[in-house]
Residue frames relative to the residue before (quaternion, step in Angstrom):
aa qw qx qy qz dx dy dz
M 1.0000 0.0000 0.0000 0.0000 0.00 0.00 0.00
Q 0.6375 0.5407 -0.3056 0.4559 3.46 1.06 -0.97
L 0.6559 0.5315 -0.2838 0.4546 3.59 0.98 -0.88
A 0.6575 0.5085 -0.2909 0.4739 3.52 1.05 -0.85
L 0.6889 0.4787 -0.2910 0.4600 3.49 0.94 -0.75
S 0.6312 0.5262 -0.3406 0.4569 3.49 1.18 -0.61
V 0.6315 0.5130 -0.3059 0.4945 3.56 1.07 -0.88
A 0.6413 0.5037 -0.3343 0.4725 3.74 0.96 -0.75
L 0.6621 0.4993 -0.3259 0.4540 3.63 0.89 -0.82
I 0.6152 0.5510 -0.3340 0.4543 3.52 1.13 -0.80
I 0.6500 0.5095 -0.2588 0.5009 3.63 0.93 -1.10
L 0.6802 0.4876 -0.3098 0.4512 3.59 0.77 -0.91
S 0.6523 0.5108 -0.3230 0.4574 3.63 0.99 -0.89
I 0.6487 0.4935 -0.3358 0.4721 3.62 0.85 -0.83
L 0.6890 0.4590 -0.3198 0.4607 3.74 0.85 -0.70
L 0.6154 0.5301 -0.3667 0.4536 3.55 1.14 -0.65
I 0.6886 0.4984 -0.3076 0.4276 3.53 0.85 -1.03
G 0.6330 0.5208 -0.3190 0.4757 3.61 1.12 -0.69
A 0.6460 0.5305 -0.3354 0.4345 3.56 0.98 -0.62
V 0.6558 0.5287 -0.2704 0.4661 3.43 1.17 -0.97
L 0.6911 0.4861 -0.2773 0.4574 3.49 1.03 -0.80
L 0.6816 0.5033 -0.3199 0.4240 3.52 1.07 -0.58
Q 0.4769 0.6673 -0.4327 0.3743 3.59 1.35 -0.32
G 0.5618 -0.5934 0.4759 0.3254 3.52 -1.30 0.55
R 0.4618 -0.6342 0.5195 0.3386 3.64 -0.99 0.68
G 0.4879 -0.6326 0.5489 0.2460 3.40 -1.36 0.90
S 0.6418 -0.5385 0.3619 0.4088 3.60 -1.29 0.32
G 0.0782 -0.8456 0.5214 0.0842 3.74 1.09 -0.62
L 0.8127 -0.2221 0.1321 0.5222 3.57 -0.81 -0.79
G 0.4579 0.6773 -0.4624 0.3432 3.65 1.20 -0.05
A 0.6551 0.4956 -0.3432 0.4555 3.60 0.96 -0.67
V 0.5473 0.6180 -0.3928 0.4053 3.65 1.05 -0.43
F 0.7813 0.3493 -0.1017 0.5073 3.43 0.96 -1.30
G 0.7231 -0.4692 0.2368 0.4484 3.70 1.05 0.63
G 0.3304 0.7529 -0.5022 0.2678 3.56 1.24 0.56
D 0.8307 -0.0961 0.1354 0.5313 3.49 -1.15 -0.90
S 0.3231 -0.7679 0.5272 0.1671 3.59 -0.95 0.87
N 0.5260 0.6607 -0.3934 0.3635 3.57 1.26 -0.24
V 0.2978 -0.7795 0.5302 0.1501 3.50 -0.35 1.20
Y 0.8034 0.1495 0.0029 0.5764 3.56 1.02 -1.17
R 0.1132 0.8087 -0.5713 0.0825 3.59 -0.66 0.88
T 0.3056 -0.7633 0.5333 0.1990 3.56 -0.86 0.89
K 0.4136 -0.6996 0.5067 0.2877 3.40 -1.27 0.54
R 0.1044 -0.7923 0.6011 -0.0038 3.50 -0.96 1.05
G 0.8697 0.2061 -0.1243 0.4310 3.48 -1.46 0.43
L 0.8582 -0.0436 0.0536 0.5087 3.50 -0.92 -0.99
E 0.6456 0.5593 -0.3157 0.4131 3.49 1.06 -0.78
R 0.6337 0.4944 -0.2946 0.5169 3.53 1.12 -0.66
L 0.6494 0.4930 -0.3286 0.4768 3.64 0.91 -0.79
L 0.6394 0.5162 -0.3060 0.4808 3.76 0.95 -0.84
Y 0.6408 0.5369 -0.3065 0.4551 3.67 1.12 -0.87
R 0.7316 0.4284 -0.2477 0.4689 3.45 0.98 -0.99
A 0.5841 0.5404 -0.3774 0.4737 3.57 1.11 -0.54
T 0.6104 0.5414 -0.3672 0.4465 3.61 0.93 -0.83
I 0.6628 0.4667 -0.3426 0.4748 3.69 0.78 -0.85
V 0.6784 0.4760 -0.3541 0.4334 3.59 0.69 -0.92
L 0.5978 0.5805 -0.3291 0.4442 3.64 0.92 -0.74
A 0.6968 0.4889 -0.2290 0.4722 3.45 0.80 -1.18
A 0.6521 0.5004 -0.3081 0.4791 3.57 1.03 -0.69
I 0.6659 0.4674 -0.2778 0.5108 3.52 0.98 -0.97
F 0.6062 0.5082 -0.3714 0.4862 3.77 0.88 -0.61
F 0.6531 0.4996 -0.3415 0.4552 3.61 0.81 -1.02
G 0.7085 0.5052 -0.2951 0.3946 3.61 0.71 -1.02
A 0.6698 0.5178 -0.2829 0.4508 3.43 1.21 -0.82
A 0.6207 0.5347 -0.3026 0.4871 3.58 1.25 -0.76
F 0.6591 0.4916 -0.3103 0.4770 3.51 1.07 -0.93
F 0.6388 0.5567 -0.2713 0.4566 3.59 1.03 -0.75
G 0.6286 0.5258 -0.2397 0.5206 3.53 1.23 -0.87
A 0.6465 0.5444 -0.3456 0.4077 3.61 1.02 -0.67
F 0.7075 0.4517 -0.1781 0.5135 3.45 1.29 -0.78
L 0.5821 0.6194 -0.3610 0.3836 3.51 1.24 -0.17
């Protein structure tokens, strides 16, 4: 059981890192120096799916890590 949980945590962490890295960059300091002028922008299509997948993966990772701490 411990081995399966460890493998699941490794796979979840790789997927979570990939999901975070695939997300688009925010405006950050670029907007201060004349970058993107859109103040509010909605997520659509693949961007929304990736955003929600990141949240779900993070929740599953947290739950698995929490469960593993008490195993």
